[in-house]
N, C-alpha and C positions, 0 to 999 in steps of 0.2 A: 437278769431273769429271776434269780433267787430272791433278790431284794424286792422286786415287784411282787413276787408271790407272798413274801412275808408282810409287806405293807397291805396287800389285799386281805390276808388273813386277819391282820390287826383291825382293819376296818370292819370286817365281819364280826369279830369278837365284841367290839364296843357297841354293836347294834343288837346283841342277843337279847338283852333284857328290856322290859318296859312296854309302854303303850304301843299298840300296833294299829295300823290303818291301811286300807287299800287305796286311799287317796294319795296323790303325789304332791306333798306339801313342801314348799320351800320357805324357810325363814332366814332372813339376812340380818344378823346381829353385828353391830359395829360399836365399839367402845371409845371413850375418851373425848367425845364432843364437848366443847366449851372449856376444856382445860388448857391452861398454859403448858407449853413445852419449850421448844426453842423459839425465842422471839423473832429472830431474823438472821440473815447471813452474817451481818457484822458481829453480832453477839457470838455466833458460832466460831468465827475467826479469832475473836479475842480469847475465848476459852481454849481453843486449840493452841494459840501462841503461848498461853500460860501453862501448857503441859497437860491440860485436861483432855483425855482422848475421846472427845465427842465423835470423832470419825469412826470409832469402833462400835457405836451404838446406833442402830437405824432410827430409833425414836429421837435421839439427840441430833442426828444428822438431817432428818427429813421432817419430823412432825412439828406442827405449829398450829396456832389458832386458825380455824377454817375461814378462808376469805370468801368474798362475794364470788370471785372467779372460780374458786374450788367448788362451791355449792352449786353454782349455775351449771358448771361442766358435769357434775355428778347427776344433777336432775335431768339434764339433757339426755344422758345415757339411759337412765331409768325410764324416761318417757317414751323411748323407742319401742318398748316391749309391752305385751299384754298376755295375761294367762287365759285359761279356758273360760273364765268368768268375766273377761274384759278388764281385769285389774292390772295395773302396772306393778313391777317389783317395788317393794317398800322396804326402806332401811329402818330397822328398829335401832334408833340412835340413842345409845346409852350415854347419858350426859351428866356432867357435874354442874352444880348450881352456882358454885363460887370459886374464886381464886384468892390467894392472899392479897391483902392491901399492903403493899410493901412500904409505902410512905408512912402509914400510921404505925406499922410495926417498928420501923426505924425510929420514929418520933417518940415511941414509948421506951426507947432504949432496950428493945427486944424483951421487955418485961411482959407485954401483952400481945395476944394474937388477935388480928382483925381481918375480916374478909370483905370482898366486894362481889356483887352478883356478876356472873359471867357476861351478862348483857352489858354491864358497865365496862368490863374488861375489853370487850369487843370494840367499844367506842374509842379506846386508847391506841388501837393498832391501825396502821394504814391499810386501806382496802377492806376493812371489816365494819365500817359504820352502818352498812345496810345488811350485814350478814344475818342478823336476827329477823329482819323482814323476810329474808329468803327462807329461814327456818319456818316461819309462819306460812309462807306460800307453799313450802314442801308439805307441811301438815295438811293444808287445805286440799292439795292435789293428791294426797295419799301416797306420797313418795318418801316421806320422812316422818317418823313417828317417835318422838322423844320418850325415853324411859329413864328411870333413876339409877345412876351409877354411883352417886355419892354426893355429899355436899361439896367436898373437894377430893381431888385425887392425891391426897397428901396426908401423911401421918403427922399431925400437927405437933404432938408432944415430942416426938423424936427430933423434928426439924427445929422447933423452938429451943430445945435443950442444946442442940448443936450450935445454933446461932449465939446463945448466951455463953457457950463454952468457946466461942470464937474459932470454930473449926474453919481453917482458911479457905478450903475449896467451897464449903457451904456459904461462907460470907461472900466470896467472889461471885458465886452464882446469884446470891441475893442482891448484890449491888447491880447486877445485870438483869434483875427482875425475872428470875426463874428459880425453880426449886428442884426440878426432876432429874438431877444427875443420877444416872443409873448406878446401882450398887455394883454392877458388873464392871464398870470402868472407873469407879472412884478410887482414889489413893487413900481415902480416910477409912479408919477402922470403925465401921458403923453398920447398923441395919438399914433396910430399905426405907426411904421416905415415901415411897409410892403405895405401900400397903396401908391404906387409910384406916383399916379396922383391925390391924394388928396392935399389940401393946406389949410393954415391957414391965409394967407394974400394975397392981390392982387399982391404983389411983387413975392411971391412964385408961384402963378398961372402963371404969365407971363413967368416963366422959363420952364413950362411944355412942351409947344409946341416945343421949341428948343431941349429939351431932347428927345422927341419922334422922331423928324426929324433926329437928330444925330443917335439915335438908329436904325432907319430904314436904314440909310446909312451904318451903321456898318453891319447890316444884309445882305444887297446887296453885300458889299465887301467881306464878309466872305463866303457866300454860292453861290454867282454868279447869284442869281435871287431875284426878289422882293417878299416880304411877302404879299400875297394877303389877308390874314386875320390877325386879331389882337384880343387879349383878355387882358384886363387890370388886373394887379395884384389886387387881392381881389375884383374884379368886381366893382371897383370905378374909374370912369373917367368922367370929365366934358363933357357934350354933345357937347360943342363948339369945342373941339379938333377934332371932327370927320371930319371937313372940311380939316384940315391939313393931317389927315390920308388918306382921299380920294385923295388929291393932290400928296401924296407919293405912290399911287398905291394900297392902302388897299381897297378892294371891299367888304369884308365880316367881320362882327364883331361878334365874339363868345361871349357867356355869359350865365347867368342864366336868369330866367324870369324877374328879377328886376335888373335894372341898378341903382347904387348909383351915382348920378350926382351932385357934388358940384356946386353951382351957384356962379360965380365970383362977381356978383352984390350984392347979399344978404348974402353970406356965408352959406346959408342953403343948406342942402343936399336933393335933390329931388329924389323920388323913381319913376323911369320910367319903366313901364311894356313893355315887348317885347315878340314876338313870332317868330317862324321860318318862314322866307319868308317876314317878315315885312321890309319895305324900309324906309330910312330916306330921307331928301331933297337932299342929295348928291348921291342918287341912290345906296347907300350901303345897303347890305342885312344883317339882323340879323339872326343868328342861335342860338337856345336856347337848352341847355342841358336838356334832359328829362329822363336820366337814370344815375345811380350812381354805380360805382364799386370802393369803398374806404374801403377795409378791414382794413387798418391800422388806419383809423379814426373811424371805427365801429366794434370793435373787438368782441362784443357780438352778432352781427347780422350775419345771413347767407347771406353774400353779393352776393353769386352766385344766389341763388334762388330769392332774392329780385331784383337784376338787371334783371334777366330773366323775372320776372313778369312785370317790367317796360318796357322792350323791347316788351313784348307781348302787353301791353297797347298801345305803340307807333304804332305798326303794326296794331292793331285793329282799330285805328283812322287814319290809312293811313299816318303816320308820319315817317320820318327817326328816327332811334334810335341813339341819340347822347349821348354817354356814357362818363362821366367824371371820370378820374382816375389820381390823382396827382402822381408826380414822386415818392414820399415817399413810395408808395406801392411796388415799384420795386427795392428798395435800400437795400443793405445788408452790407454796410461797417461798420456800428455800431452794427447792430443785423442781422447776416446772416440768422437767422431763419425767419426774417420778409420777406426778398426777397423770400426765398425758399418756404415758406408757401403760400405766395400770388401768386407766379407764378404758383404753382400747382392749386390754385383756379381759376386763370385767364385762364389757359388751360382748366379747367373743364367748365368754362363759355363759352368759344369759341366753345368747342365741343358740348355742349348742344344747343347752338344757331344754329349750322350747322345741327345738327340732327333734330331739330324741324322745321327749315326753310331752307331746302337745296338750295333754290333759293336766299339766302341772297347775298348782294353785299357789299364789304368793300370799303370805300372811305375816302379820306382826306377831311378836311373842305373845301378847295377851290374847289375840284371837286364837292362836294355837292352843294356849292354855285353856281357853273356854271350850274348845272342841274336846280336849281331853277330859275336862271337868264334866261335860255333858255326855261323855262316852260316845262321841260321834265318830264312828269307825269308818 
């Protein structure tokens, strides 16, 4: 009872500041689409047999490139529901545009980094050859709306230095065509490979802007429109890159309440607080996630009721409910039961939301940002 009270108070506190609205707005933000994680069950078993505790990390145990079956099942659930305006729930699908080209990197003797478009990566995996066709179908049906997460979900400089240093676990993973072994389970003394926009030297920092600009260009070429919003991998990005993001058409910055901002001058990481509706000096608007649906990360928690409580808190404080739910919750390539169980819970969540608040409106992040920008209360 006390724990429930504390959680409720925490939900209230994180909704105190920022833009207010009488409208009941739901935004579903989901990260990591297009990125390699665990290729398949066989790779998982090899790593586990070599002593890499992939069983201790949900992302390593469950997450994988989205299959045709994964996307079709997700879209089927979304298509069952409509808001007060007749619109279905829509996933703001924060995606990466590229993955490492392992063969070219190996052929270079680990001296050079090369990437391939995620659409090419999909063609190399069984059951994914038509996944991008489903992406396009989801966009057309307003169920799935890509936005920019990064060129890769990878800190290139850290990873390449580790490969050249012949770190054994990193090399083993490389040979199996993956990079994202979590820092939480690695036996290696290193920083995270997944913090794409973190850096260890000023030379590394200087490469970040060009990677972001290149990635946003790939996004435009792939989808035919500019990504108006951005969310950094692992919520780590130097505040100084926001100017280049603005110059490339990014108007809205997704995130949590705290931004981890490495400082190029000192090397220290600043913790910068944000709230929905806050603006920076480039007139970009921050949106802050205040609800969580992550059943694959919280297997002992009733994620439906907890998320519903957080939505209730958001609406009570006249805030949009911005729900975070990473891709791994909807993936079944390695564990089909993960996808099936979570989609059932996801459908239950959407149904309960619509029953409790029949006037709810489903929006993408850029549409929410536009409402804030136009002061549509």
